[in-house]
DORO-616755 format. One line per 8 residues: their letters; for each residue x, y, z of N, C-alpha, C, CB. Coordinates in steps of 0.02 Angstrom, whole numbers, plus 50000, padded with zeros to 5 digits. Glycine has a CB too. Example, Ala and Ser with C-alpha at 12.3 -4.5 7.8 and 13.67 -1.06 7.14 Angstrom:
as> 50660:49716:50390:50615:49775:50390:50660:49835:50390:50565:49776:50452; 50642:49888:50354:50684:49947:50357:50645:50002:50394:50704:49970:50286
REM end
This chain:
mkvdvktk> 50372:51471:49472:50428:51435:49501:50488:51481:49507:50446:51373:49458; 50518:51484:49566:50577:51525:49578:50633:51480:49604:50562:51583:49628; 50684:51470:49563:50739:51426:49581:50794:51467:49614:50767:51389:49519; 50815:51445:49672:50867:51478:49710:50936:51457:49684:50861:51463:49786; 50969:51501:49648:51036:51488:49622:51087:51511:49673:51047:51522:49553; 51130:51466:49696:51178:51482:49749:51244:51508:49719:51191:51420:49792; 51277:51550:49758:51345:51570:49740:51393:51514:49758:51365:51636:49777; 51455:51519:49735:51505:51469:49751:51518:51467:49826:51570:51481:49713
aeigrmre> 51515:51525:49858:51525:51528:49931:51468:51494:49967:51531:51601:49955; 51407:51503:49942:51349:51470:49974:51352:51394:49964:51284:51498:49944; 51373:51372:49906:51381:51299:49895:51436:51272:49941:51397:51284:49821; 51487:51313:49954:51538:51293:50001:51510:51281:50070:51593:51345:50004; 51464:51324:50092:51431:51314:50157:51385:51253:50155:51391:51377:50176; 51354:51242:50099:51308:51186:50091:51345:51119:50092:51267:51193:50026; 51407:51119:50069:51446:51057:50067:51449:51024:50136:51517:51071:50042; 51457:51064:50189:51464:51035:50255:51400:51001:50277:51485:51088:50305
acrmsaei> 51342:51033:50264:51278:51001:50280:51270:50936:50241:51220:51049:50265; 51291:50936:50178:51285:50876:50137:51333:50821:50160:51297:50893:50064; 51394:50842:50178:51442:50792:50203:51416:50758:50266:51510:50825:50218; 51386:50797:50310:51359:50768:50372:51297:50726:50357:51343:50824:50422; 51257:50746:50309:51200:50706:50289:51223:50638:50265:51159:50742:50234; 51276:50637:50224:51303:50574:50199:51331:50532:50256:51357:50587:50146; 51364:50564:50303:51393:50528:50359:51340:50492:50401:51434:50575:50403; 51287:50528:50420:51235:50496:50461:51194:50447:50420:51190:50549:50493
rdicanav> 51186:50460:50355:51152:50411:50312:51189:50344:50315:51150:50436:50239; 51255:50346:50310:51293:50284:50309:51297:50253:50378:51362:50297:50283; 51299:50293:50431:51296:50266:50499:51232:50226:50508:51300:50323:50552; 51176:50255:50486:51111:50222:50494:51107:50159:50451:51054:50270:50476; 51127:50165:50388:51122:50108:50343:51166:50050:50366:51142:50128:50271; 51226:50066:50391:51271:50014:50414:51250:49982:50480:51342:50042:50421; 51207:50017:50517:51183:49991:50582:51123:49945:50574:51165:50048:50627; 51090:49946:50517:51030:49906:50507:51045:49831:50519:51002:49916:50435
apgmttge> 51004:49801:50562:51014:49731:50579:50948:49700:50599:51066:49724:50636; 50941:49634:50590:50879:49601:50612:50866:49611:50686:50883:49526:50596; 50803:49624:50703:50785:49635:50773:50788:49707:50795:50828:49594:50817; 50820:49749:50756:50823:49821:50771:50757:49852:50752:50882:49855:50733; 50736:49902:50790:50675:49938:50771:50693:49999:50730:50635:49958:50834; 50645:50022:50691:50657:50083:50652:50664:50144:50699:50599:50095:50602; 50634:50139:50758:50643:50192:50808:50714:50197:50831:50597:50181:50867; 50749:50140:50835:50819:50141:50856:50863:50174:50803:50843:50069:50870
iddlvvey> 50844:50168:50740:50880:50204:50688:50871:50279:50697:50856:50182:50617; 50810:50299:50713:50796:50369:50727:50840:50395:50785:50722:50379:50744; 50850:50353:50835:50892:50373:50892:50963:50389:50870:50893:50317:50944; 50988:50354:50820:51056:50368:50796:51061:50439:50768:51075:50317:50743; 51008:50461:50734:51007:50528:50706:51003:50580:50762:50948:50537:50657; 50961:50567:50812:50954:50613:50868:51022:50622:50903:50902:50587:50919; 51057:50567:50915:51122:50570:50949:51174:50605:50906:51146:50499:50966; 51173:50593:50841:51220:50626:50795:51209:50702:50797:51211:50599:50723
crrhgvsa> 51147:50722:50794:51132:50794:50794:51152:50826:50860:51057:50806:50782; 51140:50791:50915:51160:50817:50981:51235:50825:50986:51135:50770:51037; 51271:50775:50961:51343:50775:50967:51375:50829:50924:51371:50707:50948; 51346:50843:50867:51376:50890:50820:51344:50960:50820:51373:50862:50750; 51291:50968:50860:51259:51033:50864:51224:51054:50800:51308:51084:50882; 51194:51005:50765:51157:51019:50704:51085:50995:50712:51191:50985:50642; 51044:51004:50661:50975:50983:50666:50957:50936:50608:50928:51043:50666; 50908:50893:50620:50883:50847:50569:50833:50884:50525:50851:50783:50601
sffnyegf> 50844:50883:50460:50803:50922:50414:50730:50901:50415:50829:50916:50344; 50716:50837:50427:50648:50812:50420:50607:50820:50484:50649:50740:50400; 50640:50829:50541:50603:50829:50604:50555:50888:50607:50651:50831:50663; 50491:50873:50615:50437:50921:50618:50428:50960:50553:50449:50970:50674; 50457:50936:50498:50445:50967:50433:50374:50952:50412:50497:50942:50379; 50333:51005:50409:50261:50997:50395:50229:50947:50443:50250:50976:50322; 50259:50940:50503:50231:50897:50554:50258:50826:50556:50159:50893:50545; 50308:50810:50513:50335:50742:50513:50366:50727:50582:50388:50733:50456
pghicvsl> 50349:50670:50613:50368:50658:50682:50438:50627:50692:50319:50614:50713; 50470:50606:50638:50535:50573:50645:50592:50618:50625:50536:50510:50603; 50653:50596:50642:50714:50631:50622:50742:50603:50558:50767:50628:50677; 50718:50544:50538:50738:50510:50477:50677:50472:50451:50799:50461:50489; 50674:50461:50386:50623:50418:50358:50652:50348:50351:50597:50445:50289; 50618:50299:50378:50639:50228:50371:50580:50191:50340:50661:50196:50441; 50588:50170:50278:50534:50140:50240:50554:50068:50223:50518:50180:50176; 50508:50022:50234:50522:49951:50224:50481:49921:50166:50508:49912:50288
ndevihgi> 50516:49883:50124:50484:49840:50074:50440:49878:50024:50443:49787:50108; 50374:49874:50030:50330:49908:49982:50322:49982:49999:50262:49875:49981; 50350:50004:50055:50349:50075:50072:50401:50111:50030:50361:50087:50148; 50379:50161:49992:50424:50197:49947:50465:50249:49984:50384:50230:49890; 50431:50292:50021:50463:50347:50058:50419:50364:50119:50473:50410:50012; 50448:50405:50162:50413:50436:50219:50389:50386:50272:50354:50474:50194; 50425:50331:50279:50410:50285:50334:50426:50318:50401:50449:50219:50327; 50380:50316:50447:50388:50348:50513:50424:50300:50560:50319:50370:50543
psrdrvim> 50481:50320:50589:50515:50276:50636:50471:50259:50696:50580:50308:50660; 50477:50196:50720:50436:50174:50776:50473:50120:50815:50369:50147:50750; 50464:50121:50881:50493:50069:50923:50453:50004:50917:50497:50092:50996; 50396:50007:50883:50355:49947:50873:50369:49914:50805:50282:49965:50878; 50410:49944:50764:50424:49918:50697:50491:49883:50697:50422:49975:50643; 50490:49817:50695:50551:49777:50699:50575:49759:50629:50540:49714:50742; 50638:49769:50616:50668:49751:50551:50684:49677:50551:50733:49793:50538; 50664:49644:50496:50671:49571:50491:50719:49552:50435:50602:49538:50480
pgdlvktd> 50749:49493:50439:50790:49469:50383:50749:49468:50319:50818:49399:50398; 50779:49490:50264:50745:49491:50201:50711:49557:50185:50695:49437:50198; 50712:49604:50233:50681:49670:50222:50724:49713:50176:50669:49705:50288; 50690:49753:50135:50722:49810:50101:50712:49870:50146:50693:49822:50028; 50767:49898:50171:50764:49953:50219:50790:50017:50186:50806:49936:50282; 50746:50066:50178:50765:50129:50147:50774:50183:50200:50712:50151:50094; 50834:50210:50206:50849:50262:50255:50859:50328:50217:50911:50245:50298; 50818:50377:50232:50818:50441:50197:50826:50496:50250:50752:50452:50156
vgickngf> 50879:50536:50244:50896:50582:50298:50926:50647:50271:50945:50549:50347; 50918:50700:50309:50949:50764:50292:50973:50798:50355:50901:50809:50254; 51027:50836:50349:51054:50876:50404:51055:50949:50383:51125:50852:50424; 51038:50992:50431:51041:51065:50419:51099:51094:50460:50974:51099:50439; 51143:51129:50425:51198:51165:50457:51214:51226:50415:51261:51119:50464; 51233:51280:50449:51252:51342:50415:51195:51370:50372:51313:51331:50371; 51133:51353:50390:51076:51379:50353:51061:51341:50289:51086:51450:50337; 51095:51284:50279:51084:51245:50218:51071:51172:50237:51144:51250:50171
hgdtsrtv> 51037:51137:50191:51018:51067:50201:51052:51021:50151:50943:51060:50198; 51063:50959:50172:51078:50905:50126:51019:50856:50127:51145:50869:50145; 51016:50813:50077:50962:50763:50074:50988:50702:50036:50897:50792:50038; 50983:50643:50067:51013:50584:50037:50982:50521:50064:51089:50584:50049; 50985:50467:50026:50955:50405:50049:50992:50344:50021:50882:50402:50030; 50982:50288:50054:51008:50223:50033:50955:50169:50043:51072:50205:50072; 50963:50115:50007:50922:50055:50018:50969:49998:50039:50881:50036:49954; 50953:49966:50095:50990:49909:50119:50948:49846:50109:51010:49917:50195
algvmdae> 50977:49798:50073:50943:49734:50062:50967:49686:50117:50957:49704:49990; 50930:49683:50171:50953:49648:50231:50944:49572:50225:50915:49674:50292; 50998:49538:50210:50995:49465:50203:50952:49442:50145:50969:49436:50266; 50941:49484:50096:50900:49466:50038:50938:49418:49993:50878:49529:49998; 50907:49363:49977:50938:49313:49934:50906:49310:49865:50935:49245:49967; 50845:49338:49859:50808:49335:49796:50843:49376:49743:50736:49359:49806; 50860:49345:49687:50899:49377:49635:50862:49437:49604:50916:49327:49580; 50797:49432:49596:50759:49486:49565:50757:49547:49611:50688:49463:49547
tlrlvett> 50751:49536:49676:50752:49592:49723:50820:49627:49723:50734:49568:49794; 50872:49588:49722:50940:49617:49719:50950:49655:49653:50993:49562:49727; 50921:49629:49600:50926:49665:49535:50889:49731:49537:50898:49621:49478; 50833:49733:49573:50797:49796:49582:50840:49847:49617:50732:49784:49621; 50874:49827:49670:50917:49873:49707:50975:49897:49663:50945:49838:49771; 51007:49852:49629:51064:49872:49587:51041:49916:49529:51099:49809:49559; 50983:49903:49502:50957:49945:49448:50942:50015:49473:50893:49914:49418; 50916:50021:49534:50902:50087:49562:50966:50126:49572:50864:50081:49628
kaclkagi> 51019:50093:49594:51085:50125:49598:51106:50150:49529:51138:50077:49626; 51096:50108:49478:51115:50127:49410:51074:50186:49385:51107:50067:49363; 51011:50189:49406:50968:50246:49388:50996:50310:49417:50896:50235:49413; 51019:50307:49479:51048:50367:49510:51111:50387:49473:51064:50354:49585; 51154:50340:49456:51214:50355:49417:51197:50389:49351:51254:50290:49404; 51146:50362:49318:51127:50389:49252:51100:50460:49258:51074:50343:49219; 51060:50472:49310:51033:50539:49320:51088:50589:49334:50983:50539:49377; 51136:50570:49376:51192:50615:49391:51235:50627:49329:51235:50585:49448
aacgpgvh> 51248:50574:49291:51289:50580:49231:51258:50627:49180:51302:50512:49200; 51191:50631:49180:51156:50674:49132:51158:50748:49151:51084:50651:49125; 51175:50763:49214:51171:50832:49239:51228:50875:49213:51171:50832:49315; 51213:50939:49204:51263:50988:49184:51230:51051:49159:51309:50959:49130; 51268:51105:49152:51239:51168:49128:51212:51160:49058:51290:51224:49131; 51152:51188:49046:51121:51183:48980:51080:51121:48970:51172:51187:48928; 51081:51075:49018:51042:51013:49014:50971:51025:49039:51075:50956:49054; 50922:50998:49005:50853:51003:49028:50839:50950:49081:50804:50994:48968
lgdvgyai> 50795:50967:49128:50775:50917:49178:50741:50857:49145:50729:50949:49230; 50710:50868:49089:50681:50812:49052:50734:50762:49030:50644:50837:48992; 50795:50786:49015:50850:50742:48997:50871:50699:49056:50910:50783:48972; 50872:50729:49116:50891:50693:49177:50839:50639:49192:50898:50742:49237; 50776:50658:49190:50722:50610:49202:50722:50554:49152:50656:50645:49202; 50734:50570:49089:50735:50519:49037:50791:50468:49049:50742:50551:48968; 50849:50493:49070:50906:50448:49082:50890:50398:49137:50969:50489:49101; 50857:50421:49190:50836:50377:49245:50784:50328:49222:50810:50418:49304
qkvaedag> 50733:50353:49189:50678:50311:49165:50701:50256:49118:50625:50354:49130; 50747:50273:49074:50770:50224:49024:50804:50165:49058:50818:50257:48974; 50847:50179:49108:50881:50125:49143:50831:50079:49178:50932:50153:49194; 50782:50110:49212:50732:50071:49249:50689:50029:49202:50688:50117:49290; 50663:50060:49150:50617:50025:49107:50652:49974:49062:50578:50074:49064; 50714:49988:49043:50751:49938:49004:50762:49875:49046:50819:49967:48981; 50764:49882:49112:50773:49825:49157:50707:49792:49174:50808:49847:49220; 50651:49821:49150:50585:49791:49163:50552:49815:49226:50592:49718:49165
fgvvrdwi> 50578:49869:49257:50549:49894:49319:50508:49958:49307:50605:49909:49370; 50472:49979:49359:50431:50039:49354:50464:50099:49389:50363:50025:49385; 50440:50158:49370:50465:50221:49399:50406:50255:49434:50497:50267:49344; 50413:50269:49498:50359:50303:49535:50343:50370:49502:50379:50314:49609; 50280:50383:49490:50257:50443:49455:50231:50496:49503:50203:50426:49405; 50208:50475:49562:50174:50522:49606:50222:50562:49650:50126:50485:49650; 50284:50540:49655:50334:50572:49698:50399:50579:49660:50344:50530:49764; 50433:50635:49671:50491:50652:49628:50545:50685:49669:50469:50698:49571
ghgvgrtv> 50602:50696:49637:50655:50735:49667:50638:50810:49668:50721:50723:49631; 50686:50850:49690:50670:50921:49704:50734:50961:49714:50625:50927:49766; 50726:51027:49714:50781:51069:49735:50792:51063:49810:50767:51142:49716; 50852:51078:49831:50868:51076:49903:50922:51128:49916:50892:51003:49925; 50919:51159:49974:50969:51210:49991:50950:51246:50055:50975:51260:49935; 50922:51305:50048:50902:51342:50108:50843:51309:50144:50883:51415:50090; 50803:51271:50106:50752:51227:50135:50764:51157:50107:50679:51253:50120; 50735:51108:50141:50749:51039:50120:50710:51021:50057:50731:50991:50176
hedpevpn> 50656:51057:50042:50620:51048:49979:50608:51117:49949:50552:51010:49989; 50634:51129:49890:50624:51192:49855:50620:51178:49780:50680:51243:49872; 50604:51229:49741:50603:51221:49668:50674:51209:49644:50573:51284:49634; 50681:51172:49588:50629:51145:49543:50608:51074:49561:50653:51148:49471; 50553:51051:49531:50536:50981:49534:50583:50942:49489:50461:50970:49513; 50602:50882:49512:50651:50841:49474:50621:50771:49464:50721:50837:49512; 50580:50761:49413:50549:50696:49402:50601:50644:49382:50496:50701:49349; 50585:50581:49397:50628:50524:49378:50606:50495:49311:50627:50471:49432
ygkpgtkl> 50572:50533:49271:50549:50514:49205:50544:50578:49164:50481:50476:49207; 50544:50574:49099:50538:50635:49061:50553:50626:48987:50583:50687:49089; 50547:50681:48952:50559:50683:48880:50620:50728:48868:50497:50709:48841; 50670:50704:48831:50729:50746:48819:50710:50814:48789:50777:50709:48772; 50747:50864:48809:50737:50931:48782:50678:50969:48812:50727:50927:48710; 50650:50943:48867:50593:50977:48899:50611:50995:48971:50531:50932:48897; 50569:51034:49001:50575:51057:49070:50631:51109:49077:50588:50996:49117; 50643:51128:49140:50691:51180:49157:50761:51164:49132:50692:51190:49233
vlrpgmti> 50798:51216:49110:50868:51209:49091:50911:51221:49153:50887:51258:49034; 50955:51174:49168:50999:51180:49225:51054:51231:49211:51030:51112:49242; 51075:51265:49265:51131:51312:49259:51172:51312:49323:51107:51383:49243; 51235:51333:49318:51279:51331:49376:51248:51365:49437:51346:51363:49360; 51257:51333:49495:51231:51360:49558:51165:51329:49579:51222:51434:49551; 51133:51292:49534:51072:51256:49554:51092:51194:49594:51029:51236:49491; 51053:51179:49645:51066:51120:49686:51003:51079:49690:51090:51140:49757; 51008:51015:49672:50949:50973:49667:50960:50905:49700:50929:50963:49593
aiepmitm> 50906:50876:49724:50907:50808:49750:50881:50761:49696:50865:50801:49816; 50924:50717:49672:50904:50667:49623:50890:50603:49661:50960:50656:49568; 50829:50576:49656:50811:50519:49698:50766:50469:49662:50777:50544:49761; 50795:50425:49622:50754:50374:49589:50717:50331:49641:50799:50329:49546; 50653:50322:49629:50610:50277:49668:50583:50226:49618:50551:50316:49706; 50612:50166:49620:50600:50116:49568:50562:50057:49598:50667:50092:49536; 50514:50031:49559:50469:49979:49585:50476:49914:49546:50396:50004:49582; 50461:49860:49580:50469:49793:49550:50422:49785:49490:50454:49739:49602
tkrgertd> 50363:49815:49493:50314:49808:49438:50296:49876:49410:50251:49771:49462; 50270:49876:49349:50246:49938:49318:50185:49964:49355:50229:49927:49244; 50143:49919:49382:50084:49941:49420:50105:49978:49483:50039:49881:49438; 50164:49962:49508:50189:49995:49568:50207:50067:49559:50247:49958:49594; 50206:50090:49496:50221:50161:49483:50171:50207:49517:50221:50174:49407; 50111:50183:49529:50061:50223:49563:50061:50205:49637:49990:50212:49533; 50048:50254:49679:50057:50245:49751:49996:50266:49791:50119:50283:49775; 49995:50244:49853:49945:50266:49902:49982:50292:49963:49896:50208:49921
vlsngwtv> 49947:50334:50002:49974:50357:50066:49935:50323:50122:49969:50435:50072; 49970:50294:50170:49938:50258:50224:49899:50306:50270:49990:50220:50265; 49860:50277:50314:49817:50316:50358:49855:50361:50406:49772:50270:50398; 49920:50350:50415:49960:50395:50457:49972:50463:50424:50026:50363:50476; 49952:50468:50360:49958:50532:50324:50027:50544:50295:49942:50587:50370; 50073:50498:50302:50142:50508:50279:50168:50453:50234:50187:50515:50338; 50163:50392:50257:50200:50337:50224:50170:50321:50156:50200:50276:50269; 50213:50323:50105:50193:50310:50036:50209:50237:50019:50228:50358:49986
vtrdrcls> 50159:50200:49994:50169:50130:49975:50150:50121:49902:50127:50084:50020; 50179:50070:49871:50159:50053:49803:50087:50028:49803:50206:49999:49773; 50049:50048:49755:49978:50031:49754:49966:49956:49751:49944:50065:49694; 50009:49919:49716:50000:49847:49712:50042:49810:49765:50019:49821:49642; 50074:49850:49810:50114:49825:49866:50175:49785:49842:50070:49780:49910; 50200:49801:49784:50263:49771:49762:50322:49806:49796:50270:49776:49685; 50380:49776:49794:50439:49805:49824:50462:49867:49786:50496:49753:49826; 50495:49912:49823:50525:49970:49791:50593:49983:49822:50480:50033:49798
ahfehtva> 50636:50017:49784:50702:50038:49808:50711:50112:49795:50759:49998:49772; 50756:50144:49834:50763:50216:49833:50835:50235:49849:50714:50250:49884; 50866:50274:49806:50932:50302:49819:50930:50376:49801:50988:50265:49779; 50971:50416:49836:50967:50489:49826:51034:50522:49842:50911:50519:49871; 51051:50571:49800:51108:50615:49813:51086:50688:49803:51168:50597:49767; 51117:50732:49840:51112:50804:49826:51169:50823:49780:51114:50846:49893; 51151:50859:49726:51198:50875:49672:51198:50950:49659:51180:50835:49607; 51258:50978:49649:51264:51048:49629:51285:51052:49556:51315:51086:49675
itddgcev> 51251:51093:49518:51270:51104:49448:51329:51152:49446:51210:51131:49406; 51381:51133:49410:51442:51173:49406:51451:51202:49335:51504:51131:49425; 51505:51238:49325:51518:51268:49259:51528:51216:49205:51578:51314:49263; 51554:51157:49225:51570:51107:49174:51540:51039:49187:51644:51101:49169; 51490:51036:49230:51458:50972:49244:51418:50975:49308:51510:50917:49248; 51435:50931:49356:51401:50933:49420:51446:50904:49473:51334:50894:49416; 51430:50919:49536:51467:50893:49593:51417:50858:49639:51505:50950:49631; 51432:50796:49657:51390:50760:49705:51412:50782:49774:51396:50682:49696
ltlpadyp> 51367:50813:49811:51384:50842:49876:51376:50792:49933:51341:50902:49890; 51339:50738:49923:51325:50692:49978:51368:50629:49974:51251:50673:49977; 51430:50637:49955:51480:50584:49961:51511:50591:50031:51535:50588:49905; 51544:50539:50060:51558:50475:50029:51500:50427:50035:51620:50444:50061; 51505:50373:49998:51455:50320:50001:51482:50259:49966:51387:50343:49969; 51452:50202:49977:51473:50142:49942:51426:50128:49883:51474:50081:49990; 51394:50180:49860:51354:50177:49800:51364:50244:49765:51277:50164:49815; 51339:50253:49704:51358:50313:49664:51345:50379:49699:51320:50312:49598
REM end
């Protein structure tokens, strides 16, 4: 494993890619409405990139056909946008997007509970937000990645929810996925020690049931679903480790 540690100047360049990633993430999340197709959300990213002269990090990444991942309900991640996929009231809509600018990438996601009235589903979404907060709060120089994963896992499991085991967070920077791996579970005092200049994507993927911790990939080769088809929620920020803590690069947002 080779972790790319960035200089302060490089993180400065990365900030702009992350700021734009956050901006289009929120544009897409705020546009979600009943009757809209997931393909129309993809169109928003295409237009944003055209207007700003940047590129979508996910487009054609290892062959992925969309500019954004839009995953619904039991889909955890990597939902392929489609003009045939209509968003309905009561859907959990996960928008996961990255922008590349100045040779650096951002990576960030939100979950929108579209007209959801069920209290347990709303609690799942709020708990996943809390998991992201806990993971970020645990970050800093000298902290083990196992500490970060444990902080996320504890919030989820104390609330009675599951943590996806097959898919995890990751480093991000010159490429949209790089070392190190950043699990959403772990044992304190284990795994890589964080140090200033590391940039990571923390992305809790939390499931309604413990059985949902295990996943399957659909026949399209991309979309990840919970094995028991329970609901899942997903939030993500790109974070830079600093001399005295960490900086969330994918702000602003109406969640942590």
